[in-house]
C-alpha positions in Angstrom: 156.4 88.5 79.5 156.3 85.2 81.4 152.7 85.9 82.4 151.8 86.6 78.7 153.5 83.4 77.6 151.7 81.4 80.4 148.3 82.7 79.3 149.1 81.9 75.7 150.2 78.3 76.6 147.0 77.7 78.5 144.9 79.1 75.7 146.7 76.9 73.1 146.2 73.9 75.5 142.5 74.5 75.3 142.5 73.9 71.5 141.6 70.3 70.6 144.0 70.0 67.7 143.2 66.3 67.4 139.9 67.3 65.7 140.6 67.0 62.0 137.2 68.3 60.9 137.9 71.4 62.9 141.3 72.0 61.3 139.9 71.4 57.8 136.8 73.5 58.1 138.6 76.3 60.0 141.2 76.5 57.2 138.6 76.3 54.5 136.6 79.1 56.1 139.7 81.2 56.5 140.7 80.7 52.9 137.3 81.6 51.5 137.1 84.7 53.8 140.1 86.1 51.8 138.2 85.9 48.5 136.5 89.1 47.2 132.9 89.9 48.1 131.1 93.1 47.2 133.4 95.7 48.7 137.2 95.9 48.8 138.5 95.3 52.3 141.2 97.0 54.3 143.8 95.0 56.2 142.3 95.4 59.7 138.8 94.6 58.5 140.1 91.5 56.6 142.0 90.3 59.7 138.9 90.5 61.9 136.7 88.8 59.2 139.2 86.0 58.7 139.6 85.5 62.4 135.8 85.2 62.9 135.5 82.9 59.9 138.3 80.7 61.2 136.6 80.4 64.5 133.3 79.7 62.9 134.7 76.9 60.8 136.6 75.5 63.7 133.5 75.5 65.9 131.4 73.7 63.3 134.2 71.1 62.9 134.2 70.5 66.6 130.5 69.9 66.6 130.8 67.5 63.7 133.5 65.6 65.6 131.3 65.5 68.7 128.4 64.2 66.6 130.7 61.5 65.1 131.7 60.2 68.5 128.1 60.5 69.8 126.9 58.3 67.0 129.7 55.8 67.9 131.3 55.7 64.5 134.8 54.2 64.6 137.7 56.6 65.4 140.9 56.8 63.5 143.5 54.1 64.6 145.6 55.3 67.4 148.9 54.7 65.5 147.8 56.6 62.4 146.1 59.5 64.3 149.3 61.4 65.1 150.7 61.1 61.6 147.5 62.1 59.9 147.1 65.0 62.3 150.6 66.2 61.5 150.1 65.9 57.7 146.7 67.7 57.8 148.1 70.5 60.0 151.0 71.1 57.5 148.6 71.0 54.5 146.2 73.5 56.3 149.1 75.9 57.0 150.3 75.7 53.4 146.8 76.2 52.0 146.2 79.2 54.3 149.5 80.7 53.2 148.6 80.2 49.5 145.3 81.9 50.0 147.0 84.8 51.8 149.4 85.1 48.8 146.5 85.1 46.3 144.5 87.7 48.4 146.2 90.7 46.8 145.2 89.6 43.3 141.6 88.9 44.4 141.3 92.3 46.0 142.9 94.1 43.0 140.5 92.4 40.6 137.6 93.9 42.5 139.3 97.3 42.8 139.8 97.4 39.1 136.1 96.9 38.5 135.5 99.9 40.8 138.2 102.0 39.1 140.2 102.0 42.3 144.1 101.9 42.3 145.6 98.5 43.0 147.4 97.7 46.2 150.9 96.2 46.3 150.0 93.8 49.0 147.2 93.1 51.5 149.8 92.6 54.2 149.5 88.8 54.6 151.5 88.6 57.8 149.4 91.4 59.4 146.2 89.6 58.4 147.5 86.2 59.6 148.5 87.6 63.0 145.3 89.6 63.4 143.1 86.7 62.4 145.0 84.4 64.9 144.5 87.0 67.7 140.7 87.2 66.9 140.5 83.5 66.8 142.2 83.0 70.1 140.0 85.7 71.7 136.9 83.9 70.5 138.3 80.5 71.8 139.0 82.1 75.1 135.4 83.4 75.3 134.0 80.0 74.3 136.0 78.3 77.0 135.0 80.9 79.6 131.3 80.3 78.7 131.9 76.5 79.0 133.5 77.1 82.4 130.5 79.1 83.6 128.1 76.4 82.3 130.0 73.7 84.2 130.1 75.6 87.4 126.4 76.4 87.3 125.5 72.9 86.2 127.5 71.4 89.1 125.8 73.7 91.6 122.3 72.9 90.2 122.9 69.2 89.9 122.7 69.0 93.7 119.0 69.7 93.6 118.0 68.8 90.0 118.6 65.9 87.7 121.8 66.2 85.5 120.1 66.9 82.1 117.8 69.6 83.7 120.7 71.2 85.5 122.7 71.4 82.3 119.9 72.9 80.3 119.1 75.5 82.9 122.8 76.4 83.3 123.2 76.9 79.5 120.1 79.2 79.5 121.4 81.2 82.5 124.8 81.5 81.0 123.4 82.8 77.7 121.2 85.3 79.5 124.2 86.4 81.6 126.5 87.1 78.6 123.6 88.6 76.6 122.7 91.1 79.3 126.4 92.0 79.8 126.9 92.5 76.1 123.6 94.2 75.2 122.9 96.0 78.4 126.3 97.2 79.4 128.7 97.1 76.5 126.4 97.9 73.5 124.2 100.4 75.3 127.3 102.1 76.7 128.9 102.3 73.3 125.7 103.6 71.7 125.4 106.3 74.4 129.0 107.4 73.8 128.5 107.4 70.0 125.3 109.3 70.4 127.1 112.0 72.4 129.8 112.3 69.7 127.2 112.6 66.9 125.2 115.1 68.9 128.3 117.3 69.3 129.0 117.1 65.5 125.3 117.9 64.7 125.6 121.2 66.6 128.8 122.4 64.8 128.3 125.6 62.8 130.5 125.2 59.7 131.7 128.1 57.6 130.9 126.1 54.5 127.2 126.4 55.4 126.5 130.1 56.0 123.1 131.3 57.1 121.1 132.4 54.0 119.5 135.9 53.6 116.7 134.8 51.2 113.5 134.7 53.2 112.4 131.7 51.2 115.2 129.7 52.7 114.7 127.7 55.9 116.5 129.3 58.8 116.7 132.7 57.1 115.1 135.8 58.6 111.4 135.3 58.5 111.6 131.5 58.6 109.6 129.5 61.2 112.8 127.7 62.1 116.1 128.9 63.7 119.3 128.3 61.7 121.0 126.7 64.7 118.2 124.2 65.2 118.5 122.7 61.7 121.5 120.6 62.7 124.7 120.3 60.7 123.2 118.2 57.9 120.2 120.4 57.6 122.3 123.5 57.4 124.4 121.9 54.7 121.3 121.0 52.7 119.8 124.5 52.8 123.1 126.3 52.1 124.2 124.1 49.2 123.6 124.9 45.5 122.5 125.1 42.9 120.7 128.4 42.8 118.7 129.8 39.9 121.7 131.4 38.2 123.7 128.1 38.3 120.8 126.1 36.9 120.3 128.6 34.1 124.1 128.6 33.3 124.1 124.7 33.2 120.9 124.3 31.2 120.7 127.4 29.0 117.0 127.9 29.8 115.1 130.0 32.3 114.9 128.6 35.8 113.3 129.2 39.2 115.0 129.3 42.6 114.6 125.8 44.1 112.9 125.6 47.4 114.1 123.5 50.3 112.6 123.0 53.7 114.5 121.1 56.5 113.3 120.6 60.1 116.0 119.6 62.5 115.7 117.1 65.4 115.9 119.9 67.9 113.3 122.2 66.3 110.3 120.6 68.1 109.8 118.0 70.9 108.3 115.1 68.9 107.8 113.9 65.3 104.2 115.2 65.0 105.3 118.7 66.0 108.2 118.6 63.6 106.0 117.4 60.8 103.5 120.2 61.5 106.3 122.7 61.5 107.5 121.3 58.1 104.1 121.8 56.5 103.8 125.3 58.0 107.2 126.2 56.5 106.1 124.8 53.1 103.0 126.9 53.2 105.0 130.0 54.2 107.3 129.9 51.1 104.4 128.9 48.8 106.0 125.5 48.0 102.7 124.1 46.7 102.8 126.4 43.7 105.7 124.5 42.2 105.2 121.8 39.6 107.0 119.2 41.7 107.0 118.5 45.4 109.4 115.9 46.9 109.3 114.4 50.4 112.9 113.4 51.0 113.4 111.1 54.0 116.9 111.5 55.2 119.4 108.9 56.3 120.2 108.1 59.9 122.6 111.0 60.1 119.9 113.4 58.8 121.6 113.7 55.5 119.7 114.3 52.2 122.1 113.1 49.5 123.6 116.3 47.9 124.1 114.7 44.5 120.5 113.5 44.3 119.2 116.9 45.5 121.2 118.8 43.0 120.3 116.5 40.1 116.6 116.9 41.0 116.9 120.7 40.9 118.8 120.7 37.6 116.4 118.3 35.9 113.3 120.3 37.0 115.0 123.7 36.2 114.5 124.7 39.8 110.7 124.3 39.6 110.6 122.0 42.7 110.3 122.1 46.4 111.8 119.5 48.7 110.9 118.9 52.4 112.9 116.8 54.8 112.6 116.1 58.6 115.4 114.8 60.7 114.8 111.8 63.0 118.3 111.0 64.1 122.0 112.2 63.8 123.8 108.9 64.0 124.8 106.5 61.1 121.9 104.6 59.6 123.0 101.2 60.9 123.4 102.6 64.4 119.9 104.3 64.2 118.5 101.0 63.1 120.1 99.3 66.1 119.3 101.9 68.7 115.7 103.0 67.8 114.5 101.6 64.5 110.9 102.7 65.0 111.7 106.3 65.5 112.6 106.9 61.9 109.3 105.2 60.7 107.3 107.3 63.2 108.8 110.5 61.8 108.3 109.5 58.2 104.7 108.6 58.8 104.0 111.9 60.6 105.6 113.9 57.8 103.8 112.1 55.0 100.5 112.4 56.8 100.9 116.1 57.2 102.1 116.9 53.7 100.0 114.4 51.8 96.9 115.3 53.9 97.2 118.9 52.8 98.2 118.1 49.3 95.1 116.1 48.6 92.9 119.0 49.6 94.3 121.1 46.7 92.7 121.1 43.2 94.1 118.2 41.2 94.8 120.4 38.2 96.9 123.0 40.0 98.6 121.1 42.8 102.2 119.9 42.3 103.2 116.4 41.4 104.1 114.6 44.7 107.0 112.2 44.9 108.8 110.4 47.6 112.6 110.0 47.8 115.1 108.3 50.1 118.5 106.8 50.2 119.5 103.8 52.3 117.6 103.8 55.6 115.8 106.9 54.2 114.4 104.7 51.4 113.1 102.1 53.8 111.5 104.7 56.1 110.0 106.4 53.0 108.5 103.2 51.9 107.0 102.6 55.4 105.7 106.2 55.7 102.2 105.2 54.4 100.1 102.2 53.6 97.9 101.3 50.6 94.6 102.2 52.3 95.9 105.7 53.1 96.6 106.6 49.4 94.5 104.3 47.3 91.8 106.9 46.7 94.2 109.6 45.7 97.7 108.3 45.1 100.8 110.4 45.0 102.7 110.3 41.8 105.7 108.1 42.6 109.0 107.5 44.4 112.7 107.3 43.7 114.2 104.9 46.3 118.0 104.6 46.1 120.1 101.8 47.7 117.0 100.4 49.3 117.9 98.1 52.3 117.5 94.4 51.8 114.6 94.3 54.2 112.4 96.9 52.4 109.1 95.1 51.9 108.1 96.4 48.4 111.7 95.9 47.1 111.8 92.4 48.4 108.5 91.4 47.0 109.1 92.9 43.5 112.6 91.4 43.3 111.3 88.0 44.4 108.5 88.1 41.8 110.6 89.6 39.0 110.1 88.4 35.4 111.8 85.1 34.7 115.3 85.2 33.3 116.1 88.7 34.6 118.9 89.1 37.2 118.1 89.8 40.8 120.6 92.7 40.7 118.7 94.5 37.9 115.3 92.9 37.5 112.3 93.8 35.4 108.8 93.6 36.9 105.8 92.8 34.7 105.4 95.3 31.9 107.5 98.1 33.6 104.6 100.5 33.8 104.6 100.9 37.6 108.0 99.6 38.9 111.4 99.9 37.2 115.0 99.3 38.2 118.2 101.0 37.1 121.9 101.1 38.0 125.0 103.0 37.0 124.8 101.6 33.5 121.2 102.6 32.9 117.7 101.3 33.0 116.9 97.6 33.0 115.2 96.4 29.8 111.5 96.8 30.3 108.3 96.1 28.4 106.8 98.4 25.8 104.3 99.8 28.3 104.8 103.5 29.1 105.0 104.9 32.7 101.6 104.8 34.4 100.2 107.5 36.6 101.9 106.0 39.6 105.5 104.9 39.3 108.4 103.6 41.5 112.0 103.7 40.4 114.7 101.8 42.2 118.3 103.0 41.7 120.8 100.3 42.9 124.3 99.0 42.4 125.0 95.3 42.1 127.9 95.9 44.6 125.7 97.6 47.2 125.7 95.3 50.2 123.0 97.4 52.0 120.7 96.3 49.2 122.0 92.8 48.6 122.9 91.6 52.1 120.9 88.4 52.6 120.7 86.8 56.1 119.9 83.5 54.4 123.4 83.6 52.8 124.4 81.7 55.9 122.9 78.6 54.5 121.8 79.2 50.8 123.3 81.0 47.8 121.6 84.4 47.2 119.8 84.8 43.9 122.1 87.6 42.7 125.1 85.2 42.8 123.5 83.0 40.2 123.8 83.6 36.5 125.7 86.6 35.1 127.2 88.9 37.7 126.6 92.7 37.9 129.2 94.9 36.2 130.9 95.8 39.5 130.8 92.3 41.1 133.9 90.1 40.9 133.8 86.8 39.1 136.0 85.4 41.9 133.2 85.9 44.5 132.4 82.5 45.9 129.5 81.3 48.1 130.2 79.2 51.2 127.8 78.7 54.1 128.4 81.0 57.0 131.5 82.7 55.5 129.5 84.5 52.8 127.1 85.7 55.4 130.0 87.1 57.4 131.5 88.7 54.3 128.2 90.4 53.4 127.8 91.6 56.9 131.2 93.3 56.8 130.4 94.7 53.3 127.2 96.3 54.6 129.2 98.2 57.3 131.8 99.3 54.8 129.5 99.9 51.8 130.4 103.6 51.5 134.1 103.0 51.1 134.1 102.6 47.2 134.1 105.7 45.0 130.9 107.2 43.7 129.1 104.9 41.3 129.8 101.8 43.2 128.8 100.2 46.5 126.5 102.4 48.5 127.7 105.6 46.9 125.5 107.0 44.1 126.7 109.5 41.6 125.2 112.7 40.3 125.0 111.2 36.8 123.0 108.2 38.0 120.7 110.5 40.0 120.2 112.8 37.0 119.2 109.9 34.8 116.9 108.5 37.5 115.1 111.8 38.1 114.7 112.4 34.3 113.3 108.9 33.9 110.9 109.0 36.9 109.6 112.5 36.1 109.2 111.5 32.5 111.1 114.5 31.1 111.5 114.1 27.4 113.5 117.3 27.2 116.4 115.5 28.9 118.0 113.3 26.3 121.0 111.2 27.1 123.2 113.7 25.4 121.7 116.6 27.4 122.3 114.7 30.7 125.9 114.0 29.6 126.4 117.7 28.9 124.9 118.5 32.3 127.2 116.1 34.1 130.2 117.5 32.3 129.2 121.1 33.2 128.4 120.4 36.9 131.4 118.0 37.4 130.4 117.3 41.0 133.3 116.4 43.3 133.6 112.8 44.6 
């Protein structure tokens, strides 16, 4: 215990409490971090976020204090300094406590918008203690870095002028900690996580039995082994609906939907897996269907079940879907560990399928659409370029929860029609690109769908879509004007803090119930597919009846 108290006393001694800007900014950042953002936060997540925000505000305050002294502005009088410091410290503590007290109401307001039950309390003491612990840990790391810089600078100053020695020591220290963090800690963590996901991917679950129908991937006669599909692939192939379920739901004759899935272990490289996917499509005569969809999976290899089921109900089973796995870890981990691998696979699959599709007679070949959720949407968009398809374009795409860095989404949103919100924009006359959310389609012009069409399905509360790196220094467009139906009016923008909030939101975007955040419902998918495929037989009432009949679980 004495050792712990000694370390704590030394740590606190490092804190320059005399810096009033550091106290004020640190407290302000801490308070704003408690306000709602796009996703409700759990206690531990909030504590870490508040601790990092407190440290960021404190660091900026220290830099402003250093700049004040460097510019030789007059300091506070010696007599008044202690009194002012004491008053400011008390006021900061009281302000932080008031924000902690208000935090429950802020979070419950956001939870109400997402139809989530309220919480009695956000555990203010737990958050305060956790935030202080994170803050002290970051202070300790900063002081350790400073110590390394001073030691290196002192050694180098024997052979170099002082400013040069300081600059080189800063660079060397940054490289040292970067290599330790990225090369040892991050890579080690990614390797461990990869092993865990690989083990999960190989689990054979009773809920996904091997099919007997030879038209199913992995069944007898298939070009792919059932075990090689991976857990997410087996789940996609084994899931409903089948022909009988579609007919029962719609009351009209249907076909048995066709699905092809190629797992990561089915072939050694993306090109071989893409060729295998095309061969399996040809084996089951998928090109005789009226609609063919290339569904790019998420990082875990998942093809969203609600979206897949909605597609098959809307087309009455007259559809074939093909998907090829490129990873089995979460999308954000796949993006960190090997971001190009998903693009490489998506390009190989598109080239194979589209290359064969365009050789077929135009009056008998299926309508070709692309589809993807999250990282799958981004990779789907990057699966081809304009020159590749301009002579014979595919029919369109449904991209759901497209990440903020998707090139087409970014360009269209940036150049949206004046007066339309960034979270549900309209683009030109709406003949080529449209947007919709859980409340329906954005108002568009009178122009009908063209022969090529893109539909974006997105929620205003989806941080995967609306994360903005520039939120660190400027207010995102979607915060201006009217807010989305699932975005709190209490959400405030503050430099740095809003960036940290959105970064946390992006990692927890799948926590809300379906219909909010990064979770998209069967009903939204059904409306999106009916709109994209231009199916006049699916009225709003017919879709509502379908949703009531299917009643997909959350």
